[in-house]
C-alpha positions in Angstrom: 0.0 0.0 0.0 2.8 2.4 0.8 4.4 1.7 -2.5 1.1 2.4 -4.3 0.8 5.8 -2.4 4.5 6.6 -3.3 3.8 5.8 -6.9 0.8 8.1 -6.9 2.9 10.9 -5.5 5.6 10.4 -8.2 3.0 10.4 -11.0 1.0 13.3 -9.5 3.2 15.5 -7.2 0.2 17.6 -6.2 -1.3 14.4 -4.6 1.0 14.9 -1.6 -0.7 18.2 -0.8 -4.1 16.7 -1.1 -3.7 14.0 1.5 -3.4 14.1 5.3 -2.8 11.1 7.6 -3.7 10.1 11.1 -1.4 10.1 14.1 -0.5 6.8 15.8 -2.7 7.9 18.7 -5.7 8.3 16.5 -5.1 4.9 14.8 -4.8 3.3 18.3 -8.0 5.1 19.4 -9.9 3.6 16.5 -8.4 0.2 17.0 -9.5 0.2 20.7 -13.1 0.5 19.5 -13.0 -2.3 16.9 -14.3 -5.6 18.4 -12.6 -9.0 17.8 -9.9 -8.0 15.4 -6.9 -5.8 14.7 -6.8 -3.3 11.9 -5.6 -4.9 8.6 -2.1 -3.6 7.6 -3.3 -2.1 4.3 -6.0 -0.2 6.2 -3.5 1.0 8.8 -1.2 2.3 6.1 -4.1 4.0 4.4 -5.0 5.7 7.8 -1.3 6.7 8.4 -1.0 8.5 5.0 -4.5 9.4 3.9 -6.9 8.8 6.7 -8.1 12.3 7.4 -7.9 13.7 3.9 -7.5 11.6 0.8 -7.8 14.0 -2.1 -9.5 12.3 -5.1 -9.1 8.9 -3.5 -12.5 8.5 -2.0 -14.7 5.5 -1.3 -17.4 5.2 -4.0 -20.1 2.7 -4.7 -20.8 2.3 -8.4 -24.4 1.7 -9.0 -26.2 0.9 -12.3 -29.8 2.0 -12.6 -32.2 2.4 -15.5 -35.8 3.0 -16.4 -35.5 0.4 -19.2 -32.9 -1.9 -20.8 -31.8 0.8 -23.3 -31.2 3.5 -20.8 -28.6 2.2 -18.3 -26.8 4.8 -16.3 -23.9 4.6 -14.0 -23.9 6.7 -10.9 -21.4 6.9 -8.0 -22.3 7.2 -4.4 -20.0 8.4 -1.7 -19.1 6.0 1.1 -17.6 7.5 4.3 -14.1 5.9 4.6 -12.3 8.8 6.2 -11.0 8.5 9.8 -13.6 10.8 11.3 -16.5 9.0 9.7 -15.3 5.5 10.7 -14.1 6.6 14.2 -17.4 8.4 15.0 -19.5 5.5 13.8 -17.7 3.0 16.0 -17.7 5.4 19.0 -21.4 6.1 18.6 -22.1 2.4 18.3 -20.3 1.7 21.5 -21.9 4.6 23.3 -25.4 3.6 22.3 -24.9 -0.1 22.6 -25.4 -0.8 18.9 -23.3 -3.9 19.0 -25.5 -5.4 16.2 -23.8 -3.2 13.6 -20.7 -5.2 14.1 -22.4 -8.5 13.4 -23.6 -10.0 10.1 -27.1 -11.0 9.4 -27.5 -14.6 10.6 -28.6 -16.0 7.2 -25.1 -15.3 5.7 -23.6 -18.0 7.9 -20.4 -16.1 8.1 -18.2 -15.4 11.2 -18.3 -11.7 11.9 -14.7 -11.8 13.0 -13.8 -12.4 9.3 -14.9 -8.9 8.4 -13.9 -5.4 9.3 -16.3 -2.5 8.9 -14.5 0.4 7.2 -17.0 2.3 5.1 -20.3 3.9 6.1 -23.1 4.5 3.7 -24.7 7.7 4.8 -27.6 7.4 2.5 -29.3 4.6 4.3 -32.0 3.1 2.1 -31.3 -0.6 1.5 -27.6 -0.1 1.3 -25.3 -1.6 3.9 -21.9 -0.7 5.3 -18.7 -1.7 3.5 -16.4 -4.4 5.0 -13.0 -5.7 4.3 -13.1 -9.5 3.9 -10.2 -10.6 6.2 -10.2 -14.2 4.9 -8.4 -13.1 1.7 -5.0 -11.2 1.9 -6.1 -8.8 -0.9 -8.9 -7.7 1.4 -11.9 -7.7 -1.0 -14.5 -5.0 -0.4 -18.0 -6.4 0.3 -21.3 -4.7 1.1 -23.5 -6.5 3.6 -27.0 -5.4 4.5 -30.2 -7.1 5.6 -32.0 -6.5 2.3 -29.2 -6.6 -0.3 -27.4 -9.9 -0.8 -23.7 -10.2 0.1 -22.1 -8.2 -2.7 -18.4 -7.9 -3.6 -17.6 -4.4 -4.9 -13.9 -4.7 -5.5 -11.3 -7.5 -5.5 -9.1 -5.6 -3.1 -9.0 -2.6 -0.8 -6.3 -1.0 -3.0 -8.4 -1.4 -6.1 -11.4 0.1 -4.3 -9.4 3.1 -3.3 -7.8 3.8 -6.6 -9.7 2.1 -9.4 -13.1 3.8 -9.3 -12.0 7.4 -8.5 -9.4 7.3 -11.3 -11.7 5.4 -13.7 -9.3 2.7 -14.8 -8.2 -0.7 -13.7 -4.9 -0.9 -11.9 -3.0 -3.1 -14.4 0.2 -2.4 -12.5 -1.5 -3.8 -9.4 -2.9 -6.9 -11.2 0.5 -7.9 -12.7 2.6 -6.9 -9.8 0.7 -7.6 -6.5 3.9 -8.4 -4.7 5.6 -5.1 -5.7 2.7 -3.0 -4.5 
């Protein structure tokens, strides 16, 4: 993840001015609120370098909608992945005793400890929060809600951060996962 951020800064020097990271104390404060798991390393690096302000690198949900088969439209919806959004969500959940937000609906048959909530959908509706699937080292991004089936939005956390905002697939990442 650090190499990917460095590569972005080399390609776009202005990127360094658009981002702001979290302190070690802030990261520890978030981790103290997260039940049953430690923060994934890629997520930790994201917080350290871009957690408070991430420039064009923002969490987006890509949605297809249409009134008929001929008129498909692509829209993007913002997902709160910045440190303040995630920290405040976990803090409020603990304060109000909303422990159910940390568990998966029973019918998924999945162990909640295999998932880390990192993205908050502020629109509500039928959309669920975004999780990192901790069972896979690439950390696929999945959406889980009571009304929408278990949906994978991206094959990895890195792709989720960089692919949709920049509108292209990360071929560098796909061919060189070890390097990044």
